[in-house]
MARNURO-191549 format. One record per residue (C-alpha): x, y, z. Coordinates in steps of 0.02 Angstrom, whole numbers, plus 50000, padded with zeros to 5 digits. Layout:
% MARNURO-191549
x, y, z
X, Y, Z
...
//
This chain:
% MARNURO-191549
x, y, z
51037, 48985, 49102
51011, 49173, 49086
51185, 49253, 49077
51143, 49387, 49206
51083, 49257, 49332
51235, 49148, 49298
51356, 49292, 49325
51266, 49347, 49484
51282, 49169, 49553
51463, 49162, 49495
51508, 49324, 49585
51422, 49265, 49744
51515, 49099, 49737
51680, 49189, 49706
51652, 49310, 49851
51621, 49162, 49968
51789, 49087, 49920
51902, 49240, 49912
51818, 49382, 50008
51838, 49543, 49907
51812, 49510, 49722
51944, 49576, 49601
51909, 49519, 49423
52081, 49578, 49366
52168, 49463, 49491
52242, 49313, 49399
52218, 49195, 49546
52034, 49243, 49555
52017, 49219, 49368
52084, 49043, 49393
51956, 49012, 49530
51818, 49077, 49415
51874, 48951, 49287
51867, 48811, 49417
51693, 48861, 49475
51622, 48863, 49299
51701, 48693, 49265
51624, 48625, 49426
51455, 48688, 49367
51476, 48615, 49192
51455, 48789, 49115
51589, 48762, 48982
51513, 48874, 48849
51490, 49016, 48973
51666, 48985, 49040
51738, 49007, 48865
51653, 49175, 48841
51680, 49242, 49017
51863, 49191, 49029
51898, 49266, 48859
51818, 49428, 48914
51918, 49433, 49077
52086, 49392, 48999
52071, 49490, 48837
51968, 49639, 48890
52032, 49709, 49054
51911, 49817, 49149
52027, 49967, 49150
52180, 50014, 49049
52340, 50067, 49135
52476, 50196, 49108
52451, 50295, 48947
52287, 50200, 48921
52207, 50260, 49083
52090, 50379, 48993
52028, 50245, 48872
51914, 50095, 48880
51956, 49933, 48789
51804, 49870, 48692
51888, 49707, 48643
51988, 49650, 48490
52113, 49791, 48515
51985, 49931, 48492
51982, 50076, 48617
51875, 50231, 48643
51894, 50375, 48765
51809, 50347, 48930
51632, 50413, 48925
51615, 50375, 48738
51583, 50188, 48757
51400, 50199, 48706
51423, 50324, 48564
51416, 50246, 48390
51506, 50399, 48320
51648, 50395, 48448
51826, 50402, 48382
51906, 50228, 48387
52089, 50193, 48429
52212, 50049, 48407
52388, 50021, 48468
52531, 50036, 48345
52690, 49931, 48348
52762, 50039, 48488
52609, 50011, 48596
52543, 50189, 48580
52359, 50221, 48545
52325, 50295, 48374
52160, 50355, 48302
52093, 50247, 48161
51973, 50286, 48021
51797, 50217, 48008
51855, 50108, 47862
51993, 50029, 47968
51872, 50004, 48113
51746, 49920, 47998
51885, 49809, 47928
51933, 49758, 48106
51754, 49712, 48143
51741, 49614, 47983
51903, 49522, 48021
51832, 49473, 48187
51668, 49412, 48113
51556, 49539, 48199
51469, 49615, 48053
51377, 49773, 48104
51420, 49752, 48288
51497, 49889, 48392
51647, 49794, 48461
51743, 49639, 48409
51769, 49486, 48516
51926, 49384, 48490
51849, 49215, 48537
51940, 49051, 48561
51855, 48980, 48406
51932, 49118, 48300
52101, 49095, 48380
52101, 48909, 48352
52026, 48888, 48182
51966, 49053, 48111
51787, 49078, 48060
51652, 49201, 48108
51574, 49230, 48276
51388, 49194, 48281
51267, 49335, 48325
51216, 49229, 48475
51395, 49229, 48542
51407, 49415, 48509
51253, 49444, 48615
51324, 49336, 48754
51488, 49433, 48748
51394, 49597, 48755
51292, 49528, 48900
51451, 49488, 48996
51517, 49663, 48960
51355, 49743, 49018
51348, 49638, 49177
51529, 49644, 49239
51615, 49766, 49121
51698, 49928, 49178
51539, 50030, 49162
51419, 49900, 49232
51321, 49926, 49391
51419, 49782, 49466
51588, 49864, 49431
51530, 50027, 49510
51459, 49940, 49664
51612, 49830, 49682
51725, 49983, 49677
51619, 50067, 49811
51627, 49909, 49917
51815, 49891, 49901
51838, 50076, 49941
51725, 50055, 50091
51824, 49905, 50154
51994, 49989, 50128
51946, 50160, 50191
51811, 50130, 50322
51835, 50213, 50490
51758, 50167, 50654
51734, 50290, 50794
51767, 50200, 50958
51778, 50291, 51125
51820, 50452, 51035
51961, 50370, 50938
51958, 50343, 50751
52030, 50173, 50706
52086, 50146, 50526
52037, 49979, 50450
52138, 49938, 50296
52147, 49748, 50295
51973, 49696, 50349
51902, 49558, 50240
51724, 49553, 50183
51686, 49403, 50294
51711, 49517, 50444
51561, 49620, 50390
51439, 49476, 50396
51413, 49477, 50585
51311, 49637, 50587
51213, 49580, 50435
51168, 49418, 50523
51116, 49511, 50680
51007, 49626, 50576
50926, 49482, 50484
50892, 49384, 50644
50823, 49537, 50732
50721, 49589, 50581
50563, 49535, 50672
50583, 49684, 50790
50539, 49804, 50648
50361, 49741, 50658
50342, 49764, 50846
50284, 49913, 50946
50390, 49983, 51086
50279, 49899, 51215
50298, 49732, 51129
50488, 49751, 51127
50482, 49793, 51312
50379, 49637, 51345
50512, 49529, 51261
50649, 49612, 51363
50554, 49585, 51526
50521, 49404, 51482
50707, 49379, 51449
50755, 49455, 51618
50633, 49344, 51708
50703, 49189, 51624
50881, 49238, 51672
50829, 49260, 51853
50755, 49085, 51852
50918, 49015, 51784
51018, 49107, 51917
50930, 49002, 52048
51024, 48851, 51980
51196, 48927, 52010
51221, 48822, 52167
51200, 48663, 52064
51344, 48709, 51950
51473, 48681, 52087
51385, 48521, 52142
51446, 48434, 51985
51620, 48429, 52062
51556, 48302, 52188
51504, 48177, 52054
51613, 48027, 52008
51746, 48069, 51879
51664, 47962, 51746
51501, 48059, 51764
51560, 48238, 51783
51682, 48232, 51638
51557, 48222, 51496
51493, 48334, 51358
51319, 48325, 51435
51380, 48404, 51597
51473, 48540, 51501
51316, 48584, 51404
51204, 48575, 51558
51311, 48700, 51654
51317, 48812, 51501
51128, 48829, 51506
51146, 48928, 51667
51227, 49073, 51578
51104, 49104, 51437
51081, 49289, 51412
51207, 49346, 51542
51348, 49468, 51518
51513, 49396, 51459
51620, 49549, 51491
51774, 49569, 51386
51725, 49478, 51228
51804, 49560, 51077
51843, 49484, 50910
51983, 49377, 50983
51969, 49403, 51171
51903, 49286, 51303
51767, 49351, 51418
51732, 49323, 51600
51609, 49180, 51570
51725, 49103, 51440
51866, 49088, 51566
51748, 49033, 51705
51673, 48892, 51602
51837, 48840, 51520
51914, 48826, 51693
51769, 48720, 51753
51781, 48608, 51600
51971, 48591, 51595
51985, 48412, 51658
51853, 48353, 51536
51925, 48442, 51385
52102, 48386, 51420
52044, 48207, 51432
51929, 48220, 51281
52068, 48291, 51172
52193, 48164, 51239
52341, 48140, 51124
52247, 48218, 50979
52231, 48051, 50890
52092, 48035, 50762
51998, 47904, 50863
52004, 48002, 51026
51945, 48163, 50946
51810, 48071, 50848
51733, 48016, 51013
51738, 48195, 51080
51650, 48260, 50923
51521, 48121, 50933
51481, 48165, 51114
51473, 48350, 51072
51351, 48324, 50930
51228, 48195, 50993
51058, 48274, 50963
50973, 48175, 50826
50913, 48272, 50673
50858, 48200, 50507
50925, 48258, 50340
50758, 48321, 50275
50747, 48440, 50422
50928, 48497, 50403
50900, 48540, 50221
50729, 48620, 50238
50774, 48723, 50391
50939, 48779, 50313
50847, 48841, 50158
50733, 48944, 50272
50876, 49035, 50359
50906, 49219, 50315
51018, 49238, 50162
51156, 49321, 50262
51162, 49175, 50386
51158, 49047, 50246
51304, 49130, 50158
51401, 49143, 50319
51378, 48957, 50357
51424, 48910, 50180
51592, 48996, 50197
51642, 48928, 50368
51806, 48838, 50399
51906, 48887, 50247
52088, 48834, 50271
52248, 48877, 50177
52323, 48810, 50017
52352, 48638, 50094
52163, 48621, 50109
52119, 48666, 49932
51986, 48546, 49866
51998, 48446, 50028
51858, 48530, 50127
51724, 48412, 50191
51557, 48440, 50104
51462, 48284, 50156
51444, 48101, 50109
51407, 48032, 49935
51249, 47928, 49922
51224, 47787, 49798
51119, 47898, 49686
51257, 48029, 49677
51175, 48155, 49794
51262, 48224, 49948
51203, 48205, 50128
51271, 48273, 50292
51195, 48126, 50388
51327, 47993, 50419
51192, 47872, 50478
51111, 47867, 50306
51114, 47683, 50252
51128, 47733, 50069
51300, 47813, 50080
51430, 47736, 49963
51576, 47642, 50040
51752, 47619, 49973
51849, 47457, 49965
51896, 47471, 50149
51714, 47495, 50197
51735, 47680, 50240
51600, 47805, 50198
51635, 47897, 50036
51663, 48083, 50065
51623, 48229, 49949
51762, 48358, 49954
51784, 48529, 49879
51793, 48707, 49944
51680, 48813, 50056
51554, 48927, 49977
51415, 48807, 49930
51256, 48738, 50007
51330, 48568, 50046
51455, 48652, 50162
51321, 48765, 50235
51203, 48620, 50272
51343, 48522, 50355
51386, 48670, 50468
51202, 48695, 50509
51188, 48510, 50553
51334, 48529, 50675
51246, 48676, 50760
51083, 48578, 50775
51170, 48422, 50839
51261, 48525, 50970
51096, 48600, 51027
51162, 48773, 50985
51298, 48765, 51117
51487, 48782, 51116
51568, 48612, 51157
51716, 48696, 51244
51623, 48816, 51359
51447, 48744, 51355
51384, 48923, 51327
51245, 48955, 51202
51312, 49003, 51031
51275, 49173, 50956
51239, 49133, 50773
51319, 49297, 50721
51487, 49254, 50802
51528, 49071, 50767
51668, 48979, 50679
51699, 48803, 50617
51827, 48728, 50735
51948, 48590, 50686
51968, 48506, 50855
52142, 48456, 50804
52190, 48611, 50707
52212, 48589, 50520
52392, 48650, 50527
52437, 48582, 50700
52619, 48525, 50700
52634, 48442, 50871
52685, 48281, 50784
52782, 48362, 50643
52724, 48424, 50474
52548, 48361, 50437
52537, 48225, 50307
52409, 48218, 50168
52310, 48093, 50272
52320, 48209, 50424
52241, 48348, 50322
52100, 48233, 50263
52070, 48172, 50442
52063, 48349, 50510
51951, 48422, 50375
51821, 48289, 50410
51655, 48268, 50498
51741, 48173, 50640
51855, 48320, 50686
51735, 48466, 50667
51630, 48561, 50793
51557, 48737, 50793
51616, 48856, 50928
51616, 49041, 50970
51727, 49148, 50857
51837, 49211, 50997
51869, 49035, 51064
51915, 48975, 50890
52031, 49121, 50859
52120, 49102, 51026
52142, 48913, 51011
52207, 48933, 50834
52329, 48791, 50795
52360, 48746, 50977
52332, 48579, 51058
52212, 48580, 51206
52358, 48574, 51328
52445, 48723, 51246
52280, 48818, 51234
52259, 48810, 51422
52440, 48843, 51465
52463, 48989, 51346
52290, 49069, 51341
52169, 49015, 51478
52271, 48984, 51636
52337, 49163, 51646
52158, 49228, 51651
52102, 49119, 51796
52063, 49215, 51955
52027, 49381, 51871
51866, 49463, 51928
51722, 49512, 51817
51765, 49695, 51852
51942, 49668, 51788
51874, 49594, 51628
51758, 49743, 51607
51898, 49867, 51636
52012, 49782, 51510
51876, 49782, 51380
51844, 49969, 51384
51957, 50001, 51234
51892, 49851, 51137
51736, 49818, 51039
51633, 49710, 51156
51489, 49592, 51140
51412, 49598, 51313
51284, 49461, 51297
51283, 49276, 51272
51145, 49254, 51145
50990, 49157, 51189
50984, 49014, 51065
50797, 48989, 51095
50760, 49171, 51056
50869, 49169, 50899
50783, 49011, 50838
50614, 49092, 50867
50667, 49243, 50764
50728, 49131, 50621
50552, 49060, 50603
50480, 49230, 50559
50478, 49346, 50409
50387, 49513, 50403
50293, 49474, 50562
50226, 49306, 50503
50282, 49125, 50505
50402, 49110, 50360
50339, 49024, 50204
50407, 48848, 50207
50383, 48819, 50392
50240, 48696, 50378
50173, 48593, 50523
50309, 48460, 50508
50459, 48577, 50492
50400, 48693, 50631
50367, 48547, 50749
50541, 48478, 50716
50613, 48649, 50759
50521, 48645, 50925
50575, 48464, 50959
50760, 48500, 50929
50754, 48646, 51051
50666, 48536, 51180
50803, 48406, 51172
50934, 48533, 51224
50840, 48573, 51383
50793, 48392, 51417
50976, 48342, 51415
51019, 48485, 51533
50882, 48439, 51657
50936, 48257, 51656
51112, 48308, 51705
51056, 48429, 51841
50946, 48296, 51920
51105, 48203, 51965
51155, 48342, 52085
50989, 48422, 52137
50955, 48376, 52318
50857, 48519, 52399
50675, 48557, 52367
50722, 48731, 52308
50845, 48663, 52180
50719, 48538, 52114
50587, 48673, 52099
50707, 48787, 52005
50759, 48642, 51894
50579, 48611, 51841
50578, 48784, 51761
50729, 48746, 51650
50636, 48715, 51490
50619, 48783, 51314
50499, 48926, 51287
50522, 48933, 51100
50334, 48934, 51072
50306, 49086, 51183
50462, 49172, 51113
50403, 49146, 50934
50228, 49207, 50970
50293, 49362, 51058
50413, 49397, 50914
50259, 49404, 50802
50193, 49544, 50911
50059, 49441, 50998
50025, 49450, 51184
50106, 49310, 51282
49971, 49280, 51409
49835, 49343, 51523
49814, 49480, 51654
49800, 49428, 51835
49653, 49482, 51944
49749, 49635, 52007
49771, 49694, 51827
49954, 49734, 51861
50048, 49585, 51794
50041, 49457, 51656
50024, 49270, 51679
50091, 49157, 51542
49995, 49002, 51490
50023, 48841, 51585
50124, 48756, 51450
50233, 48812, 51305
50143, 48680, 51203
49987, 48789, 51205
50083, 48924, 51112
50160, 48794, 50999
49993, 48713, 50958
49924, 48880, 50903
50078, 48917, 50797
50074, 48743, 50718
49891, 48769, 50675
49937, 48935, 50595
50079, 48855, 50496
49953, 48731, 50428
49852, 48875, 50353
49985, 49001, 50300
49863, 49108, 50199
49757, 49143, 50354
49892, 49207, 50470
49811, 49378, 50494
49649, 49292, 50544
49743, 49184, 50669
49828, 49336, 50745
49662, 49425, 50765
49585, 49268, 50841
49727, 49255, 50968
49699, 49431, 51030
49510, 49406, 51033
49537, 49249, 51138
49648, 49346, 51258
49511, 49477, 51279
49389, 49342, 51327
49514, 49265, 51449
49547, 49437, 51524
49363, 49475, 51551
49303, 49480, 51732
49197, 49326, 51699
49353, 49218, 51681
49499, 49319, 51752
49438, 49345, 51930
49412, 49159, 51957
49580, 49112, 51880
49493, 49036, 51729
49565, 49152, 51598
49660, 49013, 51511
49504, 48905, 51503
49405, 49043, 51417
49546, 49083, 51298
49583, 48905, 51242
49398, 48858, 51228
49370, 49007, 51110
49516, 48956, 50998
49458, 48775, 50989
49275, 48820, 50959
49324, 48940, 50819
49436, 48805, 50744
49598, 48902, 50765
49675, 48747, 50844
49693, 48617, 50707
49637, 48437, 50711
49821, 48386, 50691
49861, 48471, 50855
49710, 48407, 50951
49738, 48229, 50890
49924, 48232, 50930
49958, 48120, 51080
50060, 48249, 51175
49987, 48414, 51114
49808, 48352, 51123
49829, 48306, 51306
49900, 48479, 51345
49749, 48566, 51268
49629, 48448, 51357
49713, 48489, 51523
49707, 48675, 51485
49518, 48669, 51480
49518, 48604, 51659
49655, 48711, 51735
49631, 48863, 51846
49762, 48985, 51905
49779, 48985, 52095
49831, 49162, 52139
49886, 49111, 52314
49999, 48970, 52254
50051, 49067, 52098
50028, 48915, 51987
49903, 48820, 51880
49801, 48679, 51956
49694, 48549, 51867
49516, 48542, 51932
49460, 48367, 51979
49294, 48306, 51910
//
């Protein structure tokens, strides 16, 4: 492997595991050694570790004005690249003394670096003498150039450390000094930026359209508020389930959660935790492995296959991937014990416990791969948890904001309710069967507490406070005033530079849509148990995924048609019409600009008086796209999607009823 690429990957891996990188730190040097051993890079390890331990990046004390070139040779700082620079060595007292060119040449010769600028005291020389090969010299120089004191990396790392240690935030007119903030704390804004990157390609009017669409969706969800309390009338066995928790959480998508700070609970957090108390107390039980395993199973019951987990993870923004890869790091007791997945018979790792090809030990238990966070196996496992949860927090039921999530050990890794954790306790807790993904502030507040202690010490004191009280308390805190819309975030993740991201083919994109659908299907099924009035049932029918429309709008395309008054926009009759178009586009990735142009041309036809005034705008639009072959054969031949497009050609919009009707033959 190219040494520069290897070192870049090494530094990334190290930063995942330790936060701020300090190559002079002995503990970090030990971790570097472990990483290179894990990768099988023994030759590179030999050279890199020798460089780190024998050639410190900066000298100290009397040596502060000098740079160590290796093999005991120093030059004044600034003279490192000058062949004619005066060379220095330490005498017996440790003081630097100038040496002659002859002595310098002799030192080089002794070190086996004929004609090279600086000597390298390699392990081979230490152990058995002999010369260093020119190839090893070049590798050593490559390491020096890449991570040495004058490298671009060293300069950038110094700037980054200075920024972390000295950064100041201006909040409400007060400057707050941040001296201990770790680099992981800076990833949230990076993730937000990468998810919202699609907005850079939208006009102001297009951004406004997305905002208006979001407000309308929230208003529709608010109509279901009355159903939330109705769950209390259900039998205990029905209302105390993960499905009910998630269903109620759907009601609060996109609404303010006043008072959320890094570690503070917001109004909706307390409201939902209070509503879910009986269920969570029962689900946690005595904290036994079997009881918690059932809770985790119920919290993560959306089915996703391993191919989709891996392919969709690889398509996430780099910042989100890195964040997920580093989730759930525990203390020294967890070193090398972190769950990374299951070992298959062919030696590969999978996050899918239902895979029939997973190895089993003598007791018939699935063989687990363990290690430390900071790699793709960990990231894919965390991503699987998010997908299986339908993007919702199992404690509150609220939609997760992908920029503010943590890996939660249901029974905390260091929980001591039953005494000091044993080795087996640690393995049980850092395991698939004990892990969920929840909001950062919930995770931080629960910490090492049992569910009972979490409520008694943290939640119960907040019950009864008004939303205004939460807002007032949060004035001096950094707040996140929205619960993120998972559907909208997923839509944004599909895009890159205004187009469907390369890698999202028909199959992967359809699986993304299907997973989002399952979240809403589960919620509707639960609400049907308590919906009695016609109004509630009508409102419930509108609780569905609009990921197709959201994705299309995030590309900057118009979401629908103009009504006959010309004053408002009507969306298409089914989200599957948007999805079918997007799937067709994903099938021909090199023609995306043509597809976009065709979509807008089709909307113009649908908005013409010929179609619009009679409520036939959708018919004209869809017919144009099919005739021009911008709806693929895969879509039209699909049992579900094909039927939707066939219906669309026979639907009219009834302006009096404010809905689509299918014309009878």
